[in-house]
C-alpha positions, -999 to +999 in steps of 0.1 A: +024-779+649+010-745+645+026-740+608+009-771+593-025-758+597-020-732+583-010-750+551-039-773+549-061-741+550-041-726+524-042-758+502-077-761+509-083-722+496-067-734+469-088-758+457-118-748+466-109-714+443-099-743+419-127-762+416-153-729+417-131-717+386-134-754+366-175-753+380-179-717+360-159-733+329-175-758+327-216-739+329-204-710+304-201-737+277-242-749+286-248-765+253-281-748+236-306-760+214-321-744+182-354-729+181-371-761+162-405-759+170-411-719+161-392-729+127-413-762+119-444-742+128-431-712+106-422-735+076-458-756+079-473-726+077-450-710+044-462-740+023-499-741+041-502-704+026-482-714-006-511-746-011-542-726-003-545-688-009-556-685-044-544-660-072-573-639-067-567-635-029-533-617-038-536-579-038-503-569-053-494-552-086-472-573-098-482-610-085-523-603-081-557-607-091-552-576-112-521-575-108-493-574-145-488-611-147-525-614-150-529-583-170-502-598-195-512-630-200-488-649-179-515-659-157-543-678-173-562-696-147-562-669-111-582-700-090-546-713-087-532-712-052-496-698-057-479-731-057-500-744-088-489-712-106-455-713-095-460-753-104-475-746-139-449-720-150-425-749-142-441-768-161-443-740-194-406-741-190-395-780-195-430-790-216-435-758-240-403-741-239-412-709-221-374-691-214-388-664-192-409-693-170-383-700-140-345-695-139-333-668-119-340-636-107-355-625-137-379-653-140-414-650-144-420-676-114-391-657-090-405-621-094-442-640-089-428-655-057-410-622-046-436-602-050-459-621-029-433-629+002-419-594+001-422-584+035-440-614+045-416-634+062-396-622+092-361-611+081-341-636+106-359-663+079-343-678+050-356-694+028-359-715-002-382-729-027-376-754-052-398-777-075-389-813-085-354-802-073-353-766-091-349-734-069-373-713-075-368-690-053-345-682-026-336-652+003-307-651+019-304-628+047-272-639+066-242-658+053-233-674+080-234-714+082-274-719+092-280-736+120-312-757+109-325-766+077-363-775+082-379-790+047-417-789+042-428-808+010-462-808-005-473-824-041-487-803-068-510-813-096-527-785-119-550-782-154-530-761-179-552-739-200-581-759-189-572-790-207-539-805-199-527-817-165-495-811-152-481-825-122-477-843-094-444-825-088-428-824-052-431-789-039-401-779-010-402-752+010-362-750+031-360-730+061-336-720+081-318-689+105 
């Protein structure tokens, strides 16, 4: 009769051990949600910065009001916002035959955005800027698969050389971690 008690005690200890290991195993795979709120706010801030900051407010040797693009005549209106000027480069490439305005890392629009955003955005964020679906600028720090894409869009309209209206163009900023 005494042996039957030992079997039940050993059996209950083994069962308790198995349940404990199972609970720890299940809790170790807790579901984590990506930090969406911070990314959404940051994405909104980027598009807001692009849409409200004028070139005359930028102090950059390439993209700013006294920069190379203004001196070379590529930027003719320093009261344009950054987004308007990027859309103007897109307009000039599509309608005016400007072959150096858009289209890769050597284009004026890429260097224009790069000069402004070079050290402005935190390094853990990857982002791209496109106008009418055409990629204007992209920064990819990490090559791993992104967890979350946050797109923000804005319509852009402007005046080219004070005589021709361009747009409306759909500008999009895509942010991911």
